[in-house]
DSSP file (Angstrom, degrees, kcal/mol; ACC not computed):
  #  RESIDUE AA STRUCTURE BP1 BP2  ACC     N-H-->O    O-->H-N    N-H-->O    O-->H-N    TCO  KAPPA ALPHA  PHI   PSI    X-CA   Y-CA   Z-CA
    1    1 A M              0   0    0      0, 0.0     2,-0.0     0, 0.0     0, 0.0   0.000 360.0 360.0 360.0 125.0   -3.4   22.3  -55.0
    2    2 A P        -     0   0    0      0, 0.0     2,-0.3     0, 0.0     0, 0.0  -0.351 360.0-124.5 -69.3 148.0   -2.0   24.2  -52.1
    3    3 A S        -     0   0    0     -2,-0.0     2,-0.2     1,-0.0     0, 0.0  -0.680  18.9-133.7 -90.4 146.0    1.7   23.9  -51.4
    4    4 A R        -     0   0    0     -2,-0.3    -1,-0.0     1,-0.0     5,-0.0  -0.630  22.6-109.3 -93.6 155.4    3.1   22.8  -48.1
    5    5 A R    >   -     0   0    0     -2,-0.2     3,-1.2     1,-0.1     4,-0.3  -0.710  26.1-135.7 -79.3 133.1    5.9   24.4  -46.3
    6    6 A P  G >  S+     0   0    0      0, 0.0     3,-0.7     0, 0.0    -1,-0.1   0.718  96.7  63.2 -66.3 -21.3    8.9   22.0  -46.5
    7    7 A G  G 3  S+     0   0    0      1,-0.2    -2,-0.0     3,-0.0    -3,-0.0   0.617  94.2  60.5 -81.9 -12.2    9.9   22.4  -42.8
    8    8 A D  G X   +     0   0    0     -3,-1.2     3,-1.7     2,-0.1     4,-0.3   0.465  69.7 121.7 -94.7  -2.4    6.6   20.9  -41.3
    9    9 A K  T <  S+     0   0    0     -3,-0.7     0, 0.0     1,-0.3     0, 0.0  -0.451  85.1   5.6 -67.7 125.5    6.9   17.5  -42.9
   10   10 A G  T 3> S+     0   0    0     -2,-0.3     4,-1.8     3,-0.0    -1,-0.3   0.579  86.3 132.2  81.0  11.5    6.9   14.8  -40.1
   11   11 A Q  H <>  +     0   0    0     -3,-1.7     4,-2.4     1,-0.2     5,-0.2   0.908  69.6  51.8 -61.6 -44.0    6.3   17.2  -37.3
   12   12 A V  H  > S+     0   0    0     -4,-0.3     4,-2.5     1,-0.2    -1,-0.2   0.908 108.5  51.2 -60.2 -43.2    3.5   15.1  -35.7
   13   13 A A  H  > S+     0   0    0      1,-0.2     4,-2.3     2,-0.2    -1,-0.2   0.905 111.5  47.6 -62.8 -41.7    5.7   12.0  -35.7
   14   14 A I  H  X S+     0   0    0     -4,-1.8     4,-1.8     2,-0.2    -1,-0.2   0.906 112.9  48.0 -67.0 -41.6    8.5   13.8  -33.9
   15   15 A E  H  X S+     0   0    0     -4,-2.4     4,-1.9     2,-0.2    -2,-0.2   0.899 111.4  51.1 -66.8 -39.7    6.2   15.4  -31.3
   16   16 A F  H  X S+     0   0    0     -4,-2.5     4,-1.8     1,-0.2     3,-0.2   0.948 111.0  47.2 -62.7 -49.3    4.6   12.0  -30.7
   17   17 A V  H  < S+     0   0    0     -4,-2.3    -1,-0.2     1,-0.2    -2,-0.2   0.846 113.4  50.5 -62.3 -33.5    8.0   10.3  -30.2
   18   18 A G  H  < S+     0   0    0     -4,-1.8     4,-0.4    -5,-0.2    -1,-0.2   0.824 114.0  41.5 -74.7 -32.0    9.0   13.1  -27.9
   19   19 A T  H  X S+     0   0    0     -4,-1.9     4,-2.5    -3,-0.2     5,-0.2   0.680  94.6  78.9 -91.9 -18.9    5.9   13.1  -25.6
   20   20 A V  H  X S+     0   0    0     -4,-1.8     4,-2.5     1,-0.2     5,-0.2   0.921  93.7  49.9 -58.9 -45.7    5.5    9.2  -25.3
   21   21 A P  H  > S+     0   0    0      0, 0.0     4,-2.1     0, 0.0    -1,-0.2   0.894 111.3  49.9 -61.3 -36.3    8.3    8.9  -22.6
   22   22 A L  H  > S+     0   0    0     -4,-0.4     4,-2.2     2,-0.2    -2,-0.2   0.909 111.0  48.6 -65.7 -42.3    6.7   11.8  -20.6
   23   23 A I  H  X S+     0   0    0     -4,-2.5     4,-2.3     2,-0.2    -1,-0.2   0.912 111.2  50.2 -63.9 -42.1    3.3   10.1  -20.8
   24   24 A L  H  X S+     0   0    0     -4,-2.5     4,-2.3     2,-0.2    -2,-0.2   0.883 109.7  50.8 -64.4 -39.2    4.8    6.8  -19.7
   25   25 A L  H  X S+     0   0    0     -4,-2.1     4,-2.4    -5,-0.2    -1,-0.2   0.907 110.7  49.7 -63.2 -41.0    6.6    8.5  -16.7
   26   26 A L  H  X S+     0   0    0     -4,-2.2     4,-2.4     2,-0.2    -2,-0.2   0.915 110.6  49.1 -64.5 -43.3    3.3   10.1  -15.7
   27   27 A V  H  X S+     0   0    0     -4,-2.3     4,-2.5     2,-0.2    -2,-0.2   0.906 111.8  49.5 -62.3 -42.0    1.4    6.8  -15.9
   28   28 A A  H  X S+     0   0    0     -4,-2.3     4,-2.3     2,-0.2    -2,-0.2   0.894 110.8  50.0 -64.0 -40.1    4.1    5.1  -13.8
   29   29 A A  H  X S+     0   0    0     -4,-2.4     4,-1.9     2,-0.2    -2,-0.2   0.910 111.9  47.4 -65.3 -42.3    4.0    7.9  -11.2
   30   30 A V  H  X S+     0   0    0     -4,-2.4     4,-2.1     2,-0.2    -2,-0.2   0.909 111.4  51.0 -66.6 -41.0    0.2    7.7  -11.0
   31   31 A W  H  X S+     0   0    0     -4,-2.5     4,-2.5     1,-0.2    -2,-0.2   0.904 108.1  52.7 -62.3 -40.9    0.4    3.9  -10.6
   32   32 A E  H  X S+     0   0    0     -4,-2.3     4,-2.4     1,-0.2    -1,-0.2   0.900 107.8  51.1 -61.7 -40.5    2.9    4.2   -7.8
   33   33 A C  H  X S+     0   0    0     -4,-1.9     4,-2.3     2,-0.2    -1,-0.2   0.892 109.0  51.3 -62.2 -39.5    0.6    6.6   -6.0
   34   34 A V  H  X S+     0   0    0     -4,-2.1     4,-2.5     2,-0.2    -2,-0.2   0.936 110.6  48.6 -60.8 -47.3   -2.2    4.0   -6.4
   35   35 A L  H  X S+     0   0    0     -4,-2.5     4,-2.4     2,-0.2    -2,-0.2   0.903 111.1  49.3 -62.2 -42.1    0.0    1.3   -4.9
   36   36 A I  H  X S+     0   0    0     -4,-2.4     4,-2.1     2,-0.2    -1,-0.2   0.925 112.5  48.3 -63.2 -44.2    1.1    3.4   -2.0
   37   37 A G  H  X S+     0   0    0     -4,-2.3     4,-2.0     1,-0.2    -2,-0.2   0.902 112.0  48.7 -60.8 -42.2   -2.5    4.3   -1.3
   38   38 A Y  H  X S+     0   0    0     -4,-2.5     4,-2.9     2,-0.2    -1,-0.2   0.879 108.7  53.9 -67.7 -37.7   -3.6    0.6   -1.5
   39   39 A A  H  X S+     0   0    0     -4,-2.4     4,-2.5     2,-0.2    -1,-0.2   0.879 108.2  50.0 -64.6 -37.9   -0.7   -0.4    0.8
   40   40 A F  H  X S+     0   0    0     -4,-2.1     4,-2.4     2,-0.2    -2,-0.2   0.913 111.7  49.0 -62.3 -42.7   -1.9    2.2    3.4
   41   41 A S  H  X S+     0   0    0     -4,-2.0     4,-2.5     2,-0.2    -2,-0.2   0.925 112.6  46.9 -64.8 -45.4   -5.4    0.7    3.1
   42   42 A L  H  X S+     0   0    0     -4,-2.9     4,-2.6     2,-0.2     5,-0.2   0.928 112.9  49.0 -60.9 -45.5   -4.1   -2.9    3.5
   43   43 A A  H  X S+     0   0    0     -4,-2.5     4,-2.1     1,-0.2    67,-0.2   0.907 113.4  46.2 -64.1 -42.6   -2.0   -2.0    6.5
   44   44 A G  H  X S+     0   0    0     -4,-2.4     4,-2.3     2,-0.2    -1,-0.2   0.915 113.8  47.7 -65.7 -43.2   -4.8   -0.1    8.2
   45   45 A N  H  X S+     0   0    0     -4,-2.5     4,-2.5    -5,-0.2     5,-0.2   0.909 112.2  49.4 -65.2 -41.8   -7.4   -2.8    7.6
   46   46 A A  H  X S+     0   0    0     -4,-2.6     4,-2.4    -5,-0.2    -1,-0.2   0.896 111.6  49.6 -64.9 -38.3   -5.0   -5.6    8.8
   47   47 A A  H  X S+     0   0    0     -4,-2.1     4,-2.6    -5,-0.2    65,-0.3   0.900 110.9  49.5 -66.7 -40.2   -4.2   -3.6   12.0
   48   48 A D  H  X S+     0   0    0     -4,-2.3     4,-2.2     2,-0.2    -2,-0.2   0.927 113.4  46.2 -64.2 -44.9   -8.0   -3.1   12.7
   49   49 A E  H  X S+     0   0    0     -4,-2.5     4,-2.5     2,-0.2     5,-0.2   0.912 113.4  49.6 -63.3 -42.2   -8.7   -6.8   12.2
   50   50 A A  H  X S+     0   0    0     -4,-2.4     4,-2.6    -5,-0.2    -2,-0.2   0.917 110.9  48.5 -63.5 -44.4   -5.7   -7.7   14.4
   51   51 A A  H  X S+     0   0    0     -4,-2.6     4,-2.3     2,-0.2    -1,-0.2   0.895 111.8  49.7 -63.7 -40.1   -6.8   -5.4   17.2
   52   52 A R  H  X S+     0   0    0     -4,-2.2     4,-1.4     2,-0.2    -2,-0.2   0.928 113.4  45.5 -65.5 -44.9  -10.3   -6.7   17.1
   53   53 A A  H  X>S+     0   0    0     -4,-2.5     4,-3.0     1,-0.2     5,-0.9   0.890 113.7  50.2 -65.3 -38.7   -9.2  -10.3   17.2
   54   54 A G  H  <5S+     0   0    0     -4,-2.6    -2,-0.2     3,-0.2    -1,-0.2   0.872 107.2  53.7 -68.0 -36.9   -6.7   -9.5   20.0
   55   55 A A  H  <5S+     0   0    0     -4,-2.3    62,-1.5    -5,-0.2    63,-0.6   0.836 118.8  35.1 -66.5 -31.1   -9.3   -7.7   22.1
   56   56 A V  H  <5S+     0   0    0     -4,-1.4    -2,-0.2    -5,-0.2    -1,-0.2   0.901 138.3   9.7 -86.8 -46.2  -11.6  -10.7   21.9
   57   57 A T  T  <5S-     0   0    0     -4,-3.0     2,-0.3     1,-0.3    -3,-0.2   0.785 101.6-108.9-113.7 -36.7   -9.2  -13.7   22.0
   58   58 A G     >< -     0   0    0     -5,-0.9     4,-1.6     1,-0.2    -1,-0.3  -0.797  49.9 -40.7 131.2-174.0   -5.6  -12.5   22.8
   59   59 A D  H  > S+     0   0    0     -2,-0.3     4,-2.1     1,-0.2     5,-0.2   0.852 124.9  54.6 -60.6 -42.3   -2.2  -12.1   21.3
   60   60 A A  H  > S+     0   0    0      1,-0.2     4,-2.0     2,-0.2    -1,-0.2   0.911 110.2  47.6 -62.4 -42.0   -2.0  -15.2   19.2
   61   61 A A  H  > S+     0   0    0     -3,-0.2     4,-2.7     1,-0.2    -1,-0.2   0.847 107.7  57.8 -67.0 -33.5   -5.3  -14.3   17.4
   62   62 A C  H  X S+     0   0    0     -4,-1.6     4,-1.7    -9,-0.2    -2,-0.2   0.954 108.2  44.3 -61.6 -50.3   -4.0  -10.8   16.9
   63   63 A V  H  X S+     0   0    0     -4,-2.1     4,-1.1     1,-0.2    -2,-0.2   0.901 115.4  48.6 -61.7 -42.5   -0.9  -12.0   15.0
   64   64 A A  H  < S+     0   0    0     -4,-2.0     4,-0.4    -5,-0.2     3,-0.2   0.899 110.8  50.1 -66.1 -40.5   -3.0  -14.5   12.9
   65   65 A A  H >< S+     0   0    0     -4,-2.7     3,-0.8     1,-0.2     4,-0.4   0.832 102.6  61.8 -69.1 -31.2   -5.7  -12.0   12.0
   66   66 A A  H 3< S+     0   0    0     -4,-1.7     3,-0.3     1,-0.2    -1,-0.2   0.886 110.8  37.0 -63.7 -39.9   -3.2   -9.4   10.8
   67   67 A G  T >< S+     0   0    0     -4,-1.1     3,-0.7    -3,-0.2    -1,-0.2   0.411  89.1  99.4 -92.5   3.1   -1.8  -11.6    8.0
   68   68 A K  T <  S+     0   0    0     -3,-0.8    -1,-0.2    -4,-0.4    -2,-0.1   0.862  95.3  24.3 -60.8 -40.8   -5.0  -13.3    7.0
   69   69 A H  T 3  S+     0   0    0     -4,-0.4     2,-0.5    -3,-0.3    -1,-0.2   0.242 104.2  89.9-112.7  13.0   -5.8  -11.1    4.0
   70   70 A I    <   -     0   0    0     -3,-0.7     6,-0.1    -4,-0.1     2,-0.0  -0.942  67.1-138.7-115.9 125.1   -2.3   -9.9    3.0
   71   71 A S    >   -     0   0    0     -2,-0.5     3,-1.4     1,-0.1     5,-0.3  -0.308  26.7-108.3 -75.9 164.3   -0.2  -11.9    0.6
   72   72 A A  G >  S+     0   0    0      1,-0.3     3,-1.8     2,-0.2    -1,-0.1   0.752 110.9  73.9 -64.2 -25.3    3.6  -12.4    1.1
   73   73 A A  G 3  S+     0   0    0      1,-0.3    29,-0.6     2,-0.1    -1,-0.3   0.759  87.0  63.0 -60.2 -25.0    4.4  -10.0   -1.8
   74   74 A W  G <  S-     0   0    0     -3,-1.4    21,-2.0    27,-0.2    -1,-0.3   0.573 104.2-131.7 -82.3  -7.4    3.5   -7.1    0.4
   75   75 A G    <   -     0   0    0     -3,-1.8     2,-0.3    -4,-0.2    -3,-0.1   0.925  29.8-169.7  64.8  48.9    6.3   -7.9    2.8
   76   76 A M        -     0   0    0     -5,-0.3    18,-0.2    18,-0.2    -1,-0.2  -0.558   6.9-149.8 -74.3 131.1    4.4   -7.8    6.1
   77   77 A G        -     0   0    0     16,-2.0    16,-0.1    -2,-0.3    -1,-0.1  -0.184  44.0 -62.1 -81.9-175.0    6.6   -7.9    9.2
   78   78 A T        -     0   0    0     14,-0.1    -1,-0.2     1,-0.1   -15,-0.0  -0.586  60.7-117.7 -71.5 126.2    5.5   -9.3   12.5
   79   79 A P        -     0   0    0      0, 0.0     2,-0.7     0, 0.0    13,-0.2  -0.327  18.0-131.7 -65.4 147.3    2.5   -7.4   13.9
   80   80 A H  E     -A   91   0A   0     11,-2.6    11,-2.0   -18,-0.1     2,-0.4  -0.888  29.3-176.1-103.1 108.2    3.0   -5.6   17.2
   81   81 A C  E     +A   90   0A   0     -2,-0.7     2,-0.3     9,-0.2     9,-0.2  -0.879  11.5 153.4-111.4 136.9    0.1   -6.4   19.4
   82   82 A R  E     -A   89   0A   0      7,-2.7     7,-3.0    -2,-0.4     2,-0.5  -0.995  40.3-121.3-157.6 155.9   -0.4   -4.9   22.9
   83   83 A K  E     -A   88   0A   0     -2,-0.3     2,-0.5     5,-0.2     5,-0.2  -0.894  23.2-176.5-101.0 129.4   -2.9   -3.9   25.6
   84   84 A E  E >   -A   87   0A   0      3,-3.5     3,-1.7    -2,-0.5     2,-0.4  -0.862  61.9 -60.2-126.5  96.2   -2.9   -0.2   26.5
   85   85 A G  T 3  S-     0   0    0     -2,-0.5    -1,-0.0     1,-0.3     0, 0.0  -0.536 119.0 -16.7  67.8-124.6   -5.3    0.4   29.4
   86   86 A D  T 3  S+     0   0    0     -2,-0.4    30,-2.7    -3,-0.1     2,-0.4   0.274 125.1  84.8 -96.5   9.3   -8.8   -0.6   28.1
   87   87 A I  E <   -AB  84 115A   0     -3,-1.7    -3,-3.5    28,-0.2     2,-0.6  -0.932  65.5-149.4-115.5 135.5   -7.7   -0.6   24.5
   88   88 A Y  E     -AB  83 114A   0     26,-3.3    26,-1.8    -2,-0.4     2,-0.3  -0.915  23.9-165.7-100.4 122.1   -6.1   -3.4   22.6
   89   89 A K  E     -AB  82 113A   0     -7,-3.0    -7,-2.7    -2,-0.6     2,-0.4  -0.828  11.9-171.4-115.2 148.4   -3.8   -1.9   19.9
   90   90 A A  E     -AB  81 112A   0     22,-2.5    22,-2.7    -2,-0.3     2,-0.4  -0.999   5.8-162.0-136.8 138.7   -2.1   -3.5   16.9
   91   91 A T  E     -AB  80 111A   0    -11,-2.0   -11,-2.6    -2,-0.4     2,-0.4  -0.988   7.2-168.5-122.4 127.1    0.5   -2.1   14.5
   92   92 A V  E     - B   0 110A   0     18,-3.0    18,-3.1    -2,-0.4     2,-0.5  -0.944   5.6-157.1-115.8 133.7    1.1   -3.7   11.1
   93   93 A T  E     - B   0 109A   0     -2,-0.4   -16,-2.0    16,-0.2     2,-0.3  -0.952  11.8-178.2-114.1 127.4    4.1   -2.7    8.9
   94   94 A L  E     - B   0 108A   0     14,-2.7    14,-3.0    -2,-0.5     2,-0.3  -0.892  29.0-114.3-117.7 152.0    4.1   -3.3    5.1
   95   95 A K  E     - B   0 107A   0    -21,-2.0    12,-0.3    -2,-0.3    11,-0.1  -0.646  32.5-116.2 -82.9 141.9    6.8   -2.6    2.6
   96   96 A I  E     - B   0 105A   0     10,-1.6     9,-2.9     9,-0.7     2,-0.1  -0.682  33.5-133.0 -78.2 122.4    6.1    0.1    0.1
   97   97 A P  E     - B   0 104A   0      0, 0.0     2,-0.6     0, 0.0     7,-0.3  -0.456   4.5-143.0 -79.3 150.5    6.0   -1.4   -3.4
   98   98 A V  S    S-     0   0    0      5,-3.8     2,-1.0     2,-0.7     5,-0.2  -0.939  79.4 -36.9-113.0 106.1    7.8    0.1   -6.4
   99   99 A L  S    S+     0   0    0     -2,-0.6     5,-0.1   -71,-0.2    -1,-0.0   0.009 137.8  19.3  67.8 -26.7    5.6   -0.4   -9.5
  100  100 A F  S >  S-     0   0    0     -2,-1.0     3,-1.6     3,-0.4    -2,-0.7  -0.945  94.8 -88.8-160.7 150.0    4.4   -3.9   -8.3
  101  101 A P  T 3  S+     0   0    0      0, 0.0   -27,-0.2     0, 0.0     3,-0.1  -0.365 110.3  43.8 -60.3 135.0    4.3   -5.7   -5.0
  102  102 A G  T 3  S+     0   0    0    -29,-0.6     2,-0.8    -7,-0.1   -28,-0.1  -0.118  94.5  80.4 116.7 -34.9    7.5   -7.6   -4.3
  103  103 A L  S <  S+     0   0    0     -3,-1.6    -5,-3.8    -5,-0.2    -3,-0.4  -0.904  75.9 177.4-102.3 103.2    9.9   -4.9   -5.5
  104  104 A N  E     +B   97   0A   0     -2,-0.8     2,-0.3    -7,-0.3     3,-0.1  -0.724  29.7 176.1-120.1 155.4    9.9   -2.8   -2.3
  105  105 A F  E     -B   96   0A   0     -9,-2.9    -9,-0.7    -2,-0.3    -2,-0.0  -0.961  59.4  -9.8-147.3 143.4   11.4    0.3   -0.7
  106  106 A G  E    S-     0   0A   0     -2,-0.3   -10,-1.6   -11,-0.1     2,-0.3   0.085  76.2 -96.0  62.5-178.2   10.6    1.8    2.7
  107  107 A T  E     -B   95   0A   0    -12,-0.3     2,-0.4    -3,-0.1   -12,-0.2  -0.943  16.4-148.7-138.1 158.9    7.7    0.8    5.0
  108  108 A I  E     -B   94   0A   0    -14,-3.0   -14,-2.7    -2,-0.3     2,-0.4  -0.991  15.3-149.6-125.2 134.3    4.2    1.9    5.9
  109  109 A D  E     -B   93   0A   0     -2,-0.4     2,-0.4   -16,-0.2   -16,-0.2  -0.894   8.1-168.2-108.2 136.5    2.7    1.4    9.3
  110  110 A G  E     -B   92   0A   0    -18,-3.1   -18,-3.0    -2,-0.4     2,-0.4  -0.980   7.7-165.2-118.5 136.6   -1.0    0.9   10.0
  111  111 A T  E     +B   91   0A   0     -2,-0.4     2,-0.3   -20,-0.2   -20,-0.2  -0.962   9.6 174.0-125.3 137.8   -2.4    1.1   13.5
  112  112 A G  E     -B   90   0A   0    -22,-2.7   -22,-2.5    -2,-0.4     2,-0.3  -0.942   7.7-166.7-137.4 160.5   -5.7   -0.1   14.8
  113  113 A G  E     -B   89   0A   0     -2,-0.3     2,-0.3   -24,-0.2   -24,-0.2  -0.989   4.0-175.4-146.9 154.7   -7.3   -0.3   18.2
  114  114 A A  E     -B   88   0A   0    -26,-1.8   -26,-3.3    -2,-0.3     2,-0.1  -0.990  35.5 -99.3-148.6 149.2  -10.4   -2.0   19.8
  115  115 A A  E     -B   87   0A   0     -2,-0.3   -28,-0.2   -28,-0.2     2,-0.1  -0.451  48.3-104.5 -68.3 138.8  -12.0   -1.9   23.2
  116  116 A M        -     0   0    0    -30,-2.7   -60,-0.1    -2,-0.1    -1,-0.1  -0.420  32.8-175.0 -66.7 135.8  -11.1   -4.8   25.4
  117  117 A E        +     0   0    0    -62,-1.5     2,-0.3     1,-0.3    -1,-0.1   0.466  69.7  14.6-110.0  -7.5  -13.8   -7.4   25.7
  118  118 A R  S    S-     0   0    0    -63,-0.6     2,-0.4     0, 0.0    -1,-0.3  -0.978  86.1 -94.4-157.1 162.2  -12.1   -9.7   28.2
  119  119 A E        -     0   0    0     -2,-0.3     2,-0.3    -3,-0.1   -64,-0.0  -0.673  39.5-158.9 -81.6 132.4   -9.2   -9.6   30.6
  120  120 A T              0   0    0     -2,-0.4   -62,-0.1     1,-0.1   -63,-0.0  -0.787 360.0 360.0-108.7 157.5   -5.9  -11.0   29.1
  121  121 A E              0   0    0     -2,-0.3    -1,-0.1     0, 0.0    -2,-0.0   0.471 360.0 360.0 -74.0 360.0   -3.0  -12.2   31.1
């Protein structure tokens, strides 16, 4: 029976305990990047929908369309809807989540535009 060196006993357990916090931090960082990317996607989509509704119907429809698919946990502010020449533009601001929506820091802006389909007052 081969003999073991006395200094290696329990080495795997110690390495595992030492690397678990690093792995958890990496997973949390990747998850945060996913949430930030999803927030950008939500803000852009809401702005596009708002601009399209505003170009067809007007300002009230723009504000309503912006919040249609975004839950309150994302902390959406009031959309900024405006006509600029022949383009109707909308800007939607969402709060950046920290590990889950509802715990927020900073903001993300999404901007969308659509060609005017009717004259608004």
